Phi, psi and omega in degrees: 000133180245134177243140175241131180234118177267151175207166175105355179287172179162195180255130181217152177281156177304137183093349181277185183227152172217153175235117178267146175235148177225106182259126180256140177216164179109205186278075180264128183257300179208117181274123175277317182201155170235138185227151173246131176240162172218153177219119177267156180305129177078005181239161178285156177295139186236135173283122184264312184202152179222152174215132180269174178301324180282354177098003178290131183243152175218147183226151169292147181303328185291344183241356180303134180087348180244325182252147176225125177261142177211172178209151174247101185298325181294330181258001183050045183234138176246148180234148173231104177274122184242115180246162179048052184294147181239157179305328180287355174277354179299125183181172167270124181258131182231146176254154181227134176250130181243123169256185184298318186242356184221162172216154185222148182241148170274178185276345179097152176223137185278132172241123180236124181246119181267149182270000000 
């Protein structure tokens, strides 16, 4: 069993920053990728950023240049540094861990950006 725990969400003014963390624990064998998704009320879930074991990163166009994903392989933890936040970034942010045959989700953390 693998558990993911996100932290770092909160309320911030537009232009501010937050750093989300996603700590994985349990029977982890080999992580292929860790991803951050977000879902705003009334909208579909959106893939925000991804990072592979080798360090390759990908971002949604809406966050390029503002968000940075990273990971600490020794701690099985992924981070999402979010700068210059905008009200449209308001959503529940969830992390996903992908192994070869399985994937796991965290419970999500709320990010609210006020204008």
